[in-house]
C-alpha positions in Angstrom: 1.8 34.6 5.4 -0.5 33.8 2.5 -1.4 36.0 -0.6 -4.4 37.6 1.3 -2.4 38.4 4.3 0.5 40.1 1.8 -2.4 42.1 -0.1 -3.6 43.4 3.3 -0.2 44.4 4.4 0.5 46.1 1.1 -2.9 48.1 1.5 -2.2 49.2 5.0 1.0 50.9 3.8 -0.9 52.4 1.0 -3.5 53.8 3.3 -1.2 55.1 5.9 -2.3 52.5 8.4 1.2 50.7 8.7 4.7 52.3 8.2 7.2 51.2 5.5 9.4 50.2 8.7 6.6 47.8 10.2 6.0 46.5 6.9 9.7 45.5 6.3 9.8 44.0 9.6 6.9 41.7 8.6 8.4 41.0 5.3 11.8 40.0 6.9 10.1 36.9 8.4 8.8 35.8 5.1 11.8 33.6 3.7 12.2 31.5 6.7 12.8 31.9 10.7 15.9 30.1 12.0 15.2 28.3 15.3 18.5 26.9 15.3 17.1 23.2 15.2 14.5 24.0 12.4 14.2 26.7 9.6 10.4 27.6 9.6 9.2 28.3 6.2 6.9 31.3 6.5 6.9 31.8 2.6 5.5 28.3 1.6 2.0 29.3 1.6 2.9 32.2 -1.0 4.6 29.6 -3.1 2.6 26.5 -2.8 -0.9 27.8 -1.5 -0.5 26.0 1.8 1.5 26.6 4.8 4.6 24.4 6.1 3.2 21.1 7.4 5.0 19.7 10.5 6.1 16.2 10.2 6.4 15.0 13.9 8.0 11.8 13.8 11.7 12.1 15.1 11.1 15.5 16.5 10.8 16.1 20.4 7.4 17.6 21.7 9.3 20.7 22.8 10.7 21.1 19.1 7.2 20.7 17.7 5.5 23.3 20.0 8.2 25.8 19.0 7.7 25.3 15.4 3.8 25.5 15.7 4.0 28.3 18.0 5.8 30.4 15.2 3.5 29.1 12.6 0.6 30.2 14.4 1.5 33.9 14.3 0.6 34.1 10.9 -3.2 32.7 11.8 -3.1 30.0 9.3 -4.5 26.5 9.8 -1.7 24.2 10.6 -1.3 20.4 10.2 1.1 18.2 12.3 1.5 14.8 10.8 2.4 11.5 12.3 1.7 12.9 15.8 0.9 10.9 19.0 -1.2 11.9 21.9 1.6 13.6 23.7 2.1 15.8 20.7 -1.5 16.8 20.7 -1.3 17.4 24.5 1.6 19.7 24.0 0.1 21.6 21.2 -3.2 22.0 23.1 -1.3 23.6 25.6 -0.4 26.5 23.2 -3.9 26.8 21.8 -7.6 25.8 22.1 -7.9 25.4 18.5 -6.0 22.1 18.2 -8.0 19.1 17.0 -6.6 15.4 17.4 -7.4 12.9 14.6 -6.2 9.7 16.3 -6.7 7.4 13.6 -4.9 9.6 11.1 -2.3 10.7 13.8 -2.7 14.3 12.7 -3.1 17.5 14.8 -4.9 20.1 13.0 -4.8 23.8 14.6 -7.9 25.4 13.1 -7.3 29.1 13.0 -9.5 29.9 9.8 -12.9 28.4 8.8 -12.4 25.7 6.3 -14.9 25.9 3.5 -15.0 22.6 1.6 -15.1 22.5 -2.2 -17.7 21.2 -4.3 -15.4 18.7 -6.1 -15.4 15.6 -4.5 -11.9 13.5 -3.4 -12.9 9.8 -3.0 -10.6 7.7 -0.5 -10.9 4.1 -1.1 -9.3 1.2 1.0 -8.8 -2.4 0.0 -9.3 -3.4 3.8 -10.0 -2.2 7.2 -6.3 -2.3 8.1 -5.6 0.3 5.6 -7.8 2.9 7.2 -5.0 4.6 9.2 -3.3 5.5 6.1 -6.5 6.5 4.3 -7.6 8.8 7.2 -4.2 10.6 6.9 -5.1 11.2 3.4 -8.6 12.1 4.0 -7.8 14.5 6.8 -5.2 16.1 4.8 -7.3 16.7 2.0 -10.2 18.0 4.4 -7.9 20.5 6.0 -6.8 21.8 2.6 -10.6 22.7 2.1 -11.8 19.5 0.0 -14.9 17.3 0.3 -13.8 13.8 1.1 -16.0 10.7 0.4 -14.7 7.6 2.3 -15.3 4.3 0.8 -13.6 1.7 3.0 -13.1 -2.1 2.9 -13.8 -2.9 -0.8 -10.9 -4.7 -1.9 -10.5 -7.3 -4.7 -11.2 -10.4 -2.4 -14.9 -9.1 -2.7 -15.2 -7.1 -5.8 -18.9 -6.8 -5.5 -18.4 -4.4 -2.5 -16.6 -2.1 -5.0 -19.0 -2.3 -7.8 -21.8 -1.3 -5.4 -20.1 2.0 -5.0 -19.7 2.6 -8.7 -21.7 5.8 -8.6 -19.7 7.1 -5.7 -16.5 6.5 -7.9 -18.0 8.2 -10.9 -18.8 11.3 -9.0 -15.2 11.9 -7.5 -12.8 14.4 -9.2 -9.8 12.6 -7.9 -9.7 9.2 -6.3 -7.1 7.9 -3.7 -6.7 4.2 -3.5 -5.1 2.8 -0.4 -4.1 -0.9 -0.6 -1.6 -3.5 1.0 -1.3 -7.1 0.5 -0.6 -7.4 -3.6 -2.2 -3.8 -4.0 -4.4 -4.8 -7.0 -7.2 -2.4 -6.0 -5.6 0.6 -7.7 -5.5 -1.0 -11.3 -9.3 -2.0 -10.6 -10.4 1.5 -9.8 -8.3 2.9 -12.7 -10.0 0.9 -15.0 -13.5 2.1 -14.0 -13.1 5.9 -13.9 -12.0 8.7 -16.1 -10.3 10.8 -13.3 -6.9 10.8 -11.9 -6.2 7.9 -9.4 -3.6 8.2 -6.7 -2.4 4.9 -5.4 -1.1 4.4 -1.9 0.7 1.2 -1.1 0.7 0.1 2.5 2.8 -1.9 4.7 -0.3 -4.1 5.6 0.5 -7.7 4.7 2.3 -11.0 5.5 6.0 -11.6 4.9 6.2 -11.6 1.0 4.7 -8.3 1.2 8.0 -7.0 2.2 6.6 -4.1 4.2 4.7 -2.7 1.2 7.1 -3.4 -1.4 4.8 -5.9 -3.3 2.1 -3.6 -3.3 4.4 -0.8 -4.5 5.6 -2.7 -7.3 1.9 -3.8 -8.4 0.8 -0.3 -8.5 3.9 1.0 -10.5 3.1 -1.9 -13.0 -0.5 -1.0 -13.2 -1.9 -1.6 -16.7 -4.7 1.0 -16.0 -4.0 4.5 -17.4 -4.2 7.5 -15.1 -2.8 5.7 -11.9 -0.1 7.6 -10.2 1.8 6.1 -7.0 3.2 7.8 -3.9 5.6 6.0 -1.4 4.6 3.4 0.9 2.3 4.4 3.7 2.3 8.0 2.5 -1.2 9.1 3.0 -0.3 12.7 3.7 1.4 12.8 0.3 -1.7 11.4 -1.5 -4.0 13.8 0.3 -2.0 16.8 -0.4 -1.4 15.9 -4.1 -5.3 15.2 -4.6 -5.9 18.7 -3.0 -3.7 20.3 -5.5 -5.3 18.4 -8.5 -8.8 19.5 -6.9 -7.8 23.2 -7.0 -6.9 23.1 -10.8 
C-alpha cells in the first residue's frame, strides 16, 4: 500500500463505501505479512516511497513466486533483482505484466504506468564489460520513474570518448559511474560536473583487481568532490540512490 492507496481507503471509509472493520482488515496487512520463510514489508512504500524489492539470489523460485504474489495484491510495480530466466518464467506464470531485462537480471512486474521524470540520470561505464552492472542501475532507476541516459564504453583508456559526451554529462542531474579495473573514471567524471556522482566499482579486471577491491579503493580515495561510492557490483543500490536524489 502506498500513500495514494491509503488516502483512497480513508476516503472510502469517510464516504461510507467501506466499513471500519473492512478498513481495519486492510490496515492489519500494513506492517508486514509473515510467510514463515519471509516477512513481506507492505509498509515500505509508505515509509520509503517505493515498495519492497525482491532480491532473488539465494531464494528458490517457489519462494520468490509467493513473495511476488503477495506484493502484487497492492497493485504496485515490483522489481525482482539478480533474477535468472527461471525466475522470470516463474513470475510470468503469475501475471502477464512481467518483463525480463536479461542483461540487468531484473524482472519488473508493471502494474502501473511509469511516467519518467524530466530530470536525467546518466549511467556511464568505463567499458563494455561493465554494462551488466550499469543496466541493473539503469533499469532500477527507470522503474522508479526516472529518465536515464546511457553513456557506455567511455573509460580513461580513451578519454576522448568521454569528452565527446560532455554535453550529456552536463545535462544530467545525477550521474552513476560504473567501472572495474582501477576504477579511475569516477574521479574524472566528478571533476567535470557540478552534480552528485555515484561510483559503482565492478569486479571486472585481472588478478590484482581483487574482485573489484582495487576499483573500490580508488573510488573511495577520489580527489574529486561530490563522489559517493556503493558496494562492488551494486548497480541496484546506485540506481535506487540516484532515483531518491532525483526526487528531491
